[in-house]
LUMVOTOR-804319 format. One record per residue (C-alpha): x, y, z; residue in three letters; residue number from 1. Coordinates in steps of 0.05 Angstrom, whole numbers, plus 5000, padded with zeros to 4 digits. Example, Ala and Ser with C-alpha at 12.3 -4.5 7.8 and 13.67 -1.06 7.14 Angstrom:
# residues 2
+------+------+------+------+------+
:   c1 :   c2 :   c3 : resn : resi :
+------+------+------+------+------+
: 5246 : 4910 : 5156 :  ALA :    1 :
: 5273 : 4979 : 5143 :  SER :    2 :
+------+------+------+------+------+
This chain:
# residues 393
+------+------+------+------+------+
:   c1 :   c2 :   c3 : resn : resi :
+------+------+------+------+------+
: 6561 : 2634 : 3289 :  UNK :    1 :
: 6562 : 2618 : 3363 :  UNK :    2 :
: 6620 : 2654 : 3403 :  UNK :    3 :
: 6657 : 2618 : 3448 :  UNK :    4 :
: 6648 : 2624 : 3520 :  UNK :    5 :
: 6699 : 2658 : 3566 :  UNK :    6 :
: 6725 : 2617 : 3635 :  UNK :    7 :
: 6702 : 2670 : 3677 :  UNK :    8 :
: 6628 : 2681 : 3642 :  UNK :    9 :
: 6574 : 2648 : 3675 :  UNK :   10 :
: 6542 : 2596 : 3634 :  UNK :   11 :
: 6463 : 2614 : 3647 :  UNK :   12 :
: 6442 : 2543 : 3616 :  UNK :   13 :
: 6472 : 2516 : 3680 :  UNK :   14 :
: 6435 : 2547 : 3732 :  UNK :   15 :
: 6367 : 2545 : 3693 :  UNK :   16 :
: 6373 : 2473 : 3685 :  UNK :   17 :
: 6398 : 2459 : 3756 :  UNK :   18 :
: 6336 : 2507 : 3772 :  UNK :   19 :
: 6292 : 2468 : 3727 :  UNK :   20 :
: 6302 : 2398 : 3756 :  UNK :   21 :
: 6303 : 2423 : 3825 :  UNK :   22 :
: 6230 : 2446 : 3821 :  UNK :   23 :
: 6211 : 2371 : 3784 :  UNK :   24 :
: 6259 : 2339 : 3847 :  UNK :   25 :
: 6206 : 2381 : 3891 :  UNK :   26 :
: 6151 : 2347 : 3861 :  UNK :   27 :
: 6177 : 2273 : 3866 :  UNK :   28 :
: 6191 : 2290 : 3944 :  UNK :   29 :
: 6123 : 2323 : 3962 :  UNK :   30 :
: 6089 : 2257 : 3919 :  UNK :   31 :
: 6137 : 2213 : 3976 :  UNK :   32 :
: 6102 : 2247 : 4034 :  UNK :   33 :
: 6029 : 2263 : 4005 :  UNK :   34 :
: 6013 : 2208 : 3959 :  UNK :   35 :
: 6002 : 2130 : 3973 :  UNK :   36 :
: 6058 : 2113 : 3925 :  UNK :   37 :
: 6108 : 2142 : 3966 :  UNK :   38 :
: 6112 : 2087 : 4019 :  UNK :   39 :
: 6058 : 2038 : 3995 :  UNK :   40 :
: 6076 : 2018 : 3921 :  UNK :   41 :
: 6117 : 2041 : 3860 :  UNK :   42 :
: 6086 : 2089 : 3817 :  UNK :   43 :
: 6124 : 2064 : 3763 :  UNK :   44 :
: 6091 : 1995 : 3769 :  UNK :   45 :
: 6039 : 1988 : 3710 :  UNK :   46 :
: 5989 : 1943 : 3758 :  UNK :   47 :
: 5981 : 1995 : 3808 :  UNK :   48 :
: 5998 : 2069 : 3770 :  UNK :   49 :
: 5961 : 2108 : 3728 :  UNK :   50 :
: 5997 : 2143 : 3663 :  UNK :   51 :
: 5992 : 2211 : 3702 :  UNK :   52 :
: 6026 : 2181 : 3764 :  UNK :   53 :
: 6075 : 2144 : 3723 :  UNK :   54 :
: 6094 : 2207 : 3684 :  UNK :   55 :
: 6095 : 2248 : 3753 :  UNK :   56 :
: 6147 : 2198 : 3781 :  UNK :   57 :
: 6183 : 2181 : 3711 :  UNK :   58 :
: 6193 : 2258 : 3692 :  UNK :   59 :
: 6240 : 2261 : 3762 :  UNK :   60 :
: 6293 : 2210 : 3737 :  UNK :   61 :
: 6321 : 2271 : 3706 :  UNK :   62 :
: 6341 : 2307 : 3773 :  UNK :   63 :
: 6397 : 2263 : 3803 :  UNK :   64 :
: 6436 : 2257 : 3733 :  UNK :   65 :
: 6425 : 2326 : 3717 :  UNK :   66 :
: 6456 : 2345 : 3790 :  UNK :   67 :
: 6518 : 2299 : 3787 :  UNK :   68 :
: 6537 : 2318 : 3712 :  UNK :   69 :
: 6534 : 2386 : 3720 :  UNK :   70 :
: 6572 : 2385 : 3781 :  UNK :   71 :
: 6620 : 2349 : 3744 :  UNK :   72 :
: 6627 : 2403 : 3689 :  UNK :   73 :
: 6621 : 2454 : 3747 :  UNK :   74 :
: 6682 : 2430 : 3770 :  UNK :   75 :
: 6718 : 2429 : 3701 :  UNK :   76 :
: 6700 : 2503 : 3698 :  UNK :   77 :
: 6730 : 2523 : 3763 :  UNK :   78 :
: 6798 : 2489 : 3740 :  UNK :   79 :
: 6797 : 2546 : 3681 :  UNK :   80 :
: 6779 : 2597 : 3726 :  UNK :   81 :
: 6851 : 2599 : 3755 :  UNK :   82 :
: 6847 : 2541 : 3813 :  UNK :   83 :
: 6907 : 2496 : 3803 :  UNK :   84 :
: 6903 : 2424 : 3813 :  UNK :   85 :
: 6927 : 2421 : 3886 :  UNK :   86 :
: 6878 : 2476 : 3900 :  UNK :   87 :
: 6820 : 2443 : 3863 :  UNK :   88 :
: 6841 : 2369 : 3893 :  UNK :   89 :
: 6834 : 2396 : 3967 :  UNK :   90 :
: 6770 : 2439 : 3952 :  UNK :   91 :
: 6730 : 2374 : 3925 :  UNK :   92 :
: 6761 : 2327 : 3983 :  UNK :   93 :
: 6733 : 2385 : 4038 :  UNK :   94 :
: 6672 : 2401 : 4000 :  UNK :   95 :
: 6655 : 2328 : 3991 :  UNK :   96 :
: 6664 : 2303 : 4057 :  UNK :   97 :
: 6623 : 2364 : 4080 :  UNK :   98 :
: 6564 : 2346 : 4031 :  UNK :   99 :
: 6568 : 2272 : 4069 :  UNK :  100 :
: 6564 : 2301 : 4133 :  UNK :  101 :
: 6509 : 2341 : 4118 :  UNK :  102 :
: 6465 : 2281 : 4084 :  UNK :  103 :
: 6483 : 2245 : 4150 :  UNK :  104 :
: 6461 : 2294 : 4201 :  UNK :  105 :
: 6416 : 2355 : 4171 :  UNK :  106 :
: 6390 : 2323 : 4113 :  UNK :  107 :
: 6375 : 2257 : 4137 :  UNK :  108 :
: 6339 : 2289 : 4200 :  UNK :  109 :
: 6294 : 2335 : 4149 :  UNK :  110 :
: 6270 : 2270 : 4122 :  UNK :  111 :
: 6258 : 2234 : 4184 :  UNK :  112 :
: 6243 : 2292 : 4237 :  UNK :  113 :
: 6260 : 2248 : 4291 :  UNK :  114 :
: 6318 : 2232 : 4337 :  UNK :  115 :
: 6343 : 2176 : 4333 :  UNK :  116 :
: 6333 : 2168 : 4258 :  UNK :  117 :
: 6363 : 2128 : 4204 :  UNK :  118 :
: 6407 : 2160 : 4161 :  UNK :  119 :
: 6386 : 2155 : 4088 :  UNK :  120 :
: 6439 : 2151 : 4043 :  UNK :  121 :
: 6418 : 2193 : 3977 :  UNK :  122 :
: 6439 : 2239 : 3923 :  UNK :  123 :
: 6482 : 2287 : 3971 :  UNK :  124 :
: 6509 : 2223 : 3987 :  UNK :  125 :
: 6531 : 2212 : 3925 :  UNK :  126 :
: 6547 : 2278 : 3905 :  UNK :  127 :
: 6593 : 2286 : 3962 :  UNK :  128 :
: 6629 : 2212 : 3950 :  UNK :  129 :
: 6633 : 2233 : 3875 :  UNK :  130 :
: 6672 : 2297 : 3894 :  UNK :  131 :
: 6721 : 2263 : 3936 :  UNK :  132 :
: 6735 : 2209 : 3884 :  UNK :  133 :
: 6744 : 2273 : 3830 :  UNK :  134 :
: 6788 : 2296 : 3878 :  UNK :  135 :
: 6847 : 2246 : 3868 :  UNK :  136 :
: 6826 : 2235 : 3792 :  UNK :  137 :
: 6836 : 2309 : 3776 :  UNK :  138 :
: 6911 : 2297 : 3780 :  UNK :  139 :
: 6899 : 2257 : 3715 :  UNK :  140 :
: 6896 : 2281 : 3644 :  UNK :  141 :
: 6823 : 2308 : 3635 :  UNK :  142 :
: 6819 : 2259 : 3570 :  UNK :  143 :
: 6838 : 2202 : 3622 :  UNK :  144 :
: 6775 : 2224 : 3669 :  UNK :  145 :
: 6729 : 2223 : 3609 :  UNK :  146 :
: 6756 : 2153 : 3589 :  UNK :  147 :
: 6742 : 2130 : 3671 :  UNK :  148 :
: 6683 : 2161 : 3669 :  UNK :  149 :
: 6654 : 2127 : 3605 :  UNK :  150 :
: 6676 : 2065 : 3628 :  UNK :  151 :
: 6646 : 2065 : 3691 :  UNK :  152 :
: 6580 : 2087 : 3665 :  UNK :  153 :
: 6580 : 2036 : 3606 :  UNK :  154 :
: 6610 : 1974 : 3645 :  UNK :  155 :
: 6586 : 1971 : 3721 :  UNK :  156 :
: 6519 : 1930 : 3699 :  UNK :  157 :
: 6573 : 1873 : 3694 :  UNK :  158 :
: 6572 : 1872 : 3770 :  UNK :  159 :
: 6497 : 1864 : 3772 :  UNK :  160 :
: 6500 : 1790 : 3785 :  UNK :  161 :
: 6545 : 1799 : 3854 :  UNK :  162 :
: 6498 : 1812 : 3899 :  UNK :  163 :
: 6519 : 1839 : 3976 :  UNK :  164 :
: 6509 : 1774 : 4021 :  UNK :  165 :
: 6567 : 1742 : 3978 :  UNK :  166 :
: 6615 : 1785 : 4015 :  UNK :  167 :
: 6598 : 1762 : 4079 :  UNK :  168 :
: 6629 : 1820 : 4134 :  UNK :  169 :
: 6637 : 1867 : 4074 :  UNK :  170 :
: 6566 : 1866 : 4044 :  UNK :  171 :
: 6565 : 1940 : 4080 :  UNK :  172 :
: 6621 : 1954 : 4028 :  UNK :  173 :
: 6584 : 1932 : 3968 :  UNK :  174 :
: 6525 : 1968 : 3981 :  UNK :  175 :
: 6566 : 2030 : 3996 :  UNK :  176 :
: 6590 : 2022 : 3927 :  UNK :  177 :
: 6539 : 1987 : 3877 :  UNK :  178 :
: 6475 : 1951 : 3912 :  UNK :  179 :
: 6420 : 1993 : 3942 :  UNK :  180 :
: 6393 : 1966 : 4014 :  UNK :  181 :
: 6390 : 1967 : 4079 :  UNK :  182 :
: 6458 : 1965 : 4123 :  UNK :  183 :
: 6462 : 1933 : 4177 :  UNK :  184 :
: 6509 : 1934 : 4236 :  UNK :  185 :
: 6515 : 1890 : 4295 :  UNK :  186 :
: 6438 : 1862 : 4263 :  UNK :  187 :
: 6414 : 1923 : 4274 :  UNK :  188 :
: 6386 : 1977 : 4215 :  UNK :  189 :
: 6442 : 2033 : 4216 :  UNK :  190 :
: 6423 : 2065 : 4151 :  UNK :  191 :
: 6387 : 2060 : 4077 :  UNK :  192 :
: 6438 : 2060 : 4018 :  UNK :  193 :
: 6392 : 2085 : 3957 :  UNK :  194 :
: 6446 : 2121 : 3924 :  UNK :  195 :
: 6509 : 2066 : 3912 :  UNK :  196 :
: 6568 : 2120 : 3891 :  UNK :  197 :
: 6601 : 2073 : 3832 :  UNK :  198 :
: 6563 : 2100 : 3777 :  UNK :  199 :
: 6552 : 2164 : 3800 :  UNK :  200 :
: 6623 : 2174 : 3801 :  UNK :  201 :
: 6623 : 2151 : 3729 :  UNK :  202 :
: 6567 : 2207 : 3714 :  UNK :  203 :
: 6607 : 2266 : 3751 :  UNK :  204 :
: 6675 : 2244 : 3721 :  UNK :  205 :
: 6633 : 2247 : 3649 :  UNK :  206 :
: 6622 : 2315 : 3663 :  UNK :  207 :
: 6681 : 2337 : 3683 :  UNK :  208 :
: 6712 : 2308 : 3623 :  UNK :  209 :
: 6661 : 2335 : 3578 :  UNK :  210 :
: 6673 : 2404 : 3613 :  UNK :  211 :
: 6709 : 2442 : 3545 :  UNK :  212 :
: 6650 : 2432 : 3508 :  UNK :  213 :
: 6614 : 2482 : 3543 :  UNK :  214 :
: 6666 : 2534 : 3533 :  UNK :  215 :
: 6673 : 2513 : 3458 :  UNK :  216 :
: 6647 : 2557 : 3397 :  UNK :  217 :
: 6617 : 2485 : 3368 :  UNK :  218 :
: 6587 : 2470 : 3439 :  UNK :  219 :
: 6515 : 2473 : 3415 :  UNK :  220 :
: 6522 : 2419 : 3353 :  UNK :  221 :
: 6571 : 2374 : 3393 :  UNK :  222 :
: 6515 : 2378 : 3463 :  UNK :  223 :
: 6459 : 2358 : 3412 :  UNK :  224 :
: 6505 : 2301 : 3372 :  UNK :  225 :
: 6523 : 2272 : 3439 :  UNK :  226 :
: 6447 : 2279 : 3461 :  UNK :  227 :
: 6422 : 2237 : 3401 :  UNK :  228 :
: 6473 : 2182 : 3412 :  UNK :  229 :
: 6451 : 2173 : 3484 :  UNK :  230 :
: 6384 : 2174 : 3462 :  UNK :  231 :
: 6396 : 2124 : 3400 :  UNK :  232 :
: 6436 : 2088 : 3448 :  UNK :  233 :
: 6379 : 2077 : 3496 :  UNK :  234 :
: 6330 : 2058 : 3443 :  UNK :  235 :
: 6378 : 1999 : 3414 :  UNK :  236 :
: 6395 : 1969 : 3479 :  UNK :  237 :
: 6328 : 1972 : 3506 :  UNK :  238 :
: 6300 : 1940 : 3440 :  UNK :  239 :
: 6350 : 1883 : 3444 :  UNK :  240 :
: 6337 : 1872 : 3513 :  UNK :  241 :
: 6408 : 1837 : 3526 :  UNK :  242 :
: 6455 : 1888 : 3570 :  UNK :  243 :
: 6453 : 1958 : 3603 :  UNK :  244 :
: 6397 : 1946 : 3652 :  UNK :  245 :
: 6373 : 1889 : 3703 :  UNK :  246 :
: 6295 : 1906 : 3699 :  UNK :  247 :
: 6285 : 1875 : 3629 :  UNK :  248 :
: 6221 : 1897 : 3590 :  UNK :  249 :
: 6162 : 1850 : 3559 :  UNK :  250 :
: 6102 : 1856 : 3522 :  UNK :  251 :
: 6038 : 1866 : 3565 :  UNK :  252 :
: 5961 : 1864 : 3551 :  UNK :  253 :
: 5958 : 1932 : 3523 :  UNK :  254 :
: 6011 : 1979 : 3489 :  UNK :  255 :
: 6002 : 2026 : 3548 :  UNK :  256 :
: 6031 : 1978 : 3601 :  UNK :  257 :
: 6082 : 1954 : 3551 :  UNK :  258 :
: 6104 : 2027 : 3545 :  UNK :  259 :
: 6106 : 2035 : 3614 :  UNK :  260 :
: 6153 : 1972 : 3627 :  UNK :  261 :
: 6194 : 1991 : 3565 :  UNK :  262 :
: 6214 : 2067 : 3604 :  UNK :  263 :
: 6219 : 2037 : 3665 :  UNK :  264 :
: 6298 : 2030 : 3672 :  UNK :  265 :
: 6336 : 2019 : 3740 :  UNK :  266 :
: 6353 : 2080 : 3784 :  UNK :  267 :
: 6386 : 2052 : 3840 :  UNK :  268 :
: 6437 : 2051 : 3824 :  UNK :  269 :
: 6429 : 2080 : 3748 :  UNK :  270 :
: 6437 : 2030 : 3700 :  UNK :  271 :
: 6474 : 2048 : 3627 :  UNK :  272 :
: 6403 : 2054 : 3596 :  UNK :  273 :
: 6378 : 2101 : 3651 :  UNK :  274 :
: 6444 : 2149 : 3637 :  UNK :  275 :
: 6431 : 2146 : 3566 :  UNK :  276 :
: 6356 : 2155 : 3570 :  UNK :  277 :
: 6360 : 2214 : 3618 :  UNK :  278 :
: 6422 : 2250 : 3606 :  UNK :  279 :
: 6402 : 2246 : 3525 :  UNK :  280 :
: 6348 : 2298 : 3527 :  UNK :  281 :
: 6389 : 2342 : 3580 :  UNK :  282 :
: 6443 : 2349 : 3529 :  UNK :  283 :
: 6391 : 2363 : 3474 :  UNK :  284 :
: 6358 : 2420 : 3524 :  UNK :  285 :
: 6419 : 2452 : 3543 :  UNK :  286 :
: 6426 : 2497 : 3477 :  UNK :  287 :
: 6349 : 2516 : 3473 :  UNK :  288 :
: 6362 : 2550 : 3549 :  UNK :  289 :
: 6427 : 2577 : 3533 :  UNK :  290 :
: 6391 : 2620 : 3485 :  UNK :  291 :
: 6328 : 2631 : 3534 :  UNK :  292 :
: 6302 : 2692 : 3562 :  UNK :  293 :
: 6245 : 2717 : 3607 :  UNK :  294 :
: 6206 : 2708 : 3672 :  UNK :  295 :
: 6209 : 2635 : 3675 :  UNK :  296 :
: 6280 : 2632 : 3657 :  UNK :  297 :
: 6294 : 2675 : 3710 :  UNK :  298 :
: 6254 : 2640 : 3757 :  UNK :  299 :
: 6285 : 2573 : 3749 :  UNK :  300 :
: 6353 : 2611 : 3756 :  UNK :  301 :
: 6341 : 2637 : 3818 :  UNK :  302 :
: 6337 : 2561 : 3844 :  UNK :  303 :
: 6395 : 2533 : 3799 :  UNK :  304 :
: 6437 : 2589 : 3829 :  UNK :  305 :
: 6441 : 2562 : 3900 :  UNK :  306 :
: 6427 : 2496 : 3896 :  UNK :  307 :
: 6443 : 2469 : 3968 :  UNK :  308 :
: 6398 : 2515 : 3999 :  UNK :  309 :
: 6334 : 2500 : 3951 :  UNK :  310 :
: 6357 : 2428 : 3968 :  UNK :  311 :
: 6351 : 2438 : 4043 :  UNK :  312 :
: 6296 : 2489 : 4048 :  UNK :  313 :
: 6247 : 2448 : 4006 :  UNK :  314 :
: 6260 : 2379 : 4043 :  UNK :  315 :
: 6242 : 2423 : 4110 :  UNK :  316 :
: 6187 : 2453 : 4085 :  UNK :  317 :
: 6150 : 2398 : 4048 :  UNK :  318 :
: 6160 : 2351 : 4110 :  UNK :  319 :
: 6123 : 2402 : 4152 :  UNK :  320 :
: 6076 : 2423 : 4108 :  UNK :  321 :
: 6053 : 2343 : 4106 :  UNK :  322 :
: 6055 : 2337 : 4185 :  UNK :  323 :
: 6006 : 2399 : 4183 :  UNK :  324 :
: 5965 : 2376 : 4130 :  UNK :  325 :
: 5951 : 2299 : 4158 :  UNK :  326 :
: 5938 : 2334 : 4226 :  UNK :  327 :
: 5887 : 2385 : 4197 :  UNK :  328 :
: 5848 : 2323 : 4157 :  UNK :  329 :
: 5857 : 2277 : 4224 :  UNK :  330 :
: 5904 : 2227 : 4183 :  UNK :  331 :
: 5948 : 2184 : 4225 :  UNK :  332 :
: 6011 : 2223 : 4235 :  UNK :  333 :
: 6052 : 2157 : 4255 :  UNK :  334 :
: 6093 : 2150 : 4192 :  UNK :  335 :
: 6111 : 2228 : 4190 :  UNK :  336 :
: 6163 : 2218 : 4246 :  UNK :  337 :
: 6220 : 2177 : 4238 :  UNK :  338 :
: 6198 : 2165 : 4163 :  UNK :  339 :
: 6254 : 2135 : 4137 :  UNK :  340 :
: 6252 : 2078 : 4175 :  UNK :  341 :
: 6172 : 2076 : 4166 :  UNK :  342 :
: 6181 : 2079 : 4098 :  UNK :  343 :
: 6230 : 2011 : 4091 :  UNK :  344 :
: 6214 : 1973 : 4151 :  UNK :  345 :
: 6144 : 1993 : 4178 :  UNK :  346 :
: 6102 : 2011 : 4118 :  UNK :  347 :
: 6034 : 1992 : 4156 :  UNK :  348 :
: 6050 : 2064 : 4193 :  UNK :  349 :
: 6027 : 2103 : 4135 :  UNK :  350 :
: 5963 : 2055 : 4125 :  UNK :  351 :
: 5901 : 2099 : 4116 :  UNK :  352 :
: 5940 : 2160 : 4098 :  UNK :  353 :
: 5952 : 2194 : 4026 :  UNK :  354 :
: 5913 : 2252 : 3989 :  UNK :  355 :
: 5893 : 2246 : 3919 :  UNK :  356 :
: 5941 : 2262 : 3870 :  UNK :  357 :
: 5919 : 2334 : 3858 :  UNK :  358 :
: 5934 : 2350 : 3929 :  UNK :  359 :
: 6007 : 2324 : 3916 :  UNK :  360 :
: 6005 : 2377 : 3851 :  UNK :  361 :
: 5974 : 2432 : 3902 :  UNK :  362 :
: 6026 : 2416 : 3956 :  UNK :  363 :
: 6088 : 2423 : 3904 :  UNK :  364 :
: 6058 : 2489 : 3880 :  UNK :  365 :
: 6064 : 2513 : 3952 :  UNK :  366 :
: 6129 : 2487 : 3971 :  UNK :  367 :
: 6158 : 2511 : 3912 :  UNK :  368 :
: 6123 : 2582 : 3927 :  UNK :  369 :
: 6159 : 2574 : 3995 :  UNK :  370 :
: 6225 : 2562 : 3977 :  UNK :  371 :
: 6230 : 2616 : 3920 :  UNK :  372 :
: 6244 : 2676 : 3967 :  UNK :  373 :
: 6298 : 2636 : 4008 :  UNK :  374 :
: 6335 : 2621 : 3951 :  UNK :  375 :
: 6327 : 2691 : 3922 :  UNK :  376 :
: 6348 : 2719 : 3986 :  UNK :  377 :
: 6412 : 2669 : 3997 :  UNK :  378 :
: 6431 : 2689 : 3926 :  UNK :  379 :
: 6431 : 2755 : 3931 :  UNK :  380 :
: 6482 : 2740 : 3997 :  UNK :  381 :
: 6521 : 2704 : 3960 :  UNK :  382 :
: 6535 : 2757 : 3893 :  UNK :  383 :
: 6546 : 2806 : 3953 :  UNK :  384 :
: 6605 : 2767 : 3993 :  UNK :  385 :
: 6657 : 2729 : 3980 :  UNK :  386 :
: 6674 : 2690 : 4048 :  UNK :  387 :
: 6708 : 2625 : 4038 :  UNK :  388 :
: 6651 : 2583 : 4074 :  UNK :  389 :
: 6597 : 2612 : 4026 :  UNK :  390 :
: 6627 : 2561 : 3971 :  UNK :  391 :
: 6610 : 2502 : 4017 :  UNK :  392 :
: 6538 : 2522 : 4012 :  UNK :  393 :
+------+------+------+------+------+
């Protein structure tokens, strides 16, 4: 019989799963900088992609939902370890705003390697603001937070017909909440909002609301049931093709292209179908990871124990490696500086650049190998020391 977890006992599946998706995330970001699909076409478009490239991009869909969901779970676990509501609320507010500041400064610079740069409001932006939102929600009963999370995830696609331009001077607020796009200030590009926050608040609230399951003696059975329910919901909604994603699928010339369209669901912001298709398999994986042992498991746990350091270090290392590689092989480096601006506003800067997909995989291995000792060292620092500021990194 499965034993209940103590509130003080670290759940290894959370660290392992975070580490696994960090490694997968690194593949996606390396592809952005090394392969033409990063800037010149959509790797999920069946008219341009290949099966391997499609899978290389699609598997990275698991990353952001896992990060945000597990952040919610971890916040609930912190409450069970002795933080009262005022302490937890203050911590979430301050840490969330700190992550937002990091996204606007250190992280955005890492994406672009230039000053000035176009701030890139991506996954850390969503996590930071979701923590700010949860700093208010934790004052409510957990079951109510769970209900709010489910309601946001299930219903936010009803807002899809509403477009930012309908709000006139308040268009930026809508992009902040629900619609991906370029943010203009005085008619000039000021940032690119890749992760509108409303749906991600729902995912984090869902993780917080489901937190008790992770200490339950029935955890594995419940997670398997929830995971299967989410997967079944995805297939049902996708087959009826009526609600839950703004990207309907149609039958194509062959089965492969049809399958590509069927599984191509919207990430920016994450649709109901996207959440079901990604969190479902993740919940099914957790019972397996909790029982896993060995050097491979420990390898992923190293990254998952220090996710912020892994994120920051991988970004700077892969961008520097891309610059070095393009310089070595005589490719134009015009797109490698002020990169995010070029991605969205001047894609011609990447013309004639890019390497075969096998080079992307090789560069991915190099990046992961380089950040591993950094994460191992930082994990040891965090185990030895209890300085208050370490909880923010």
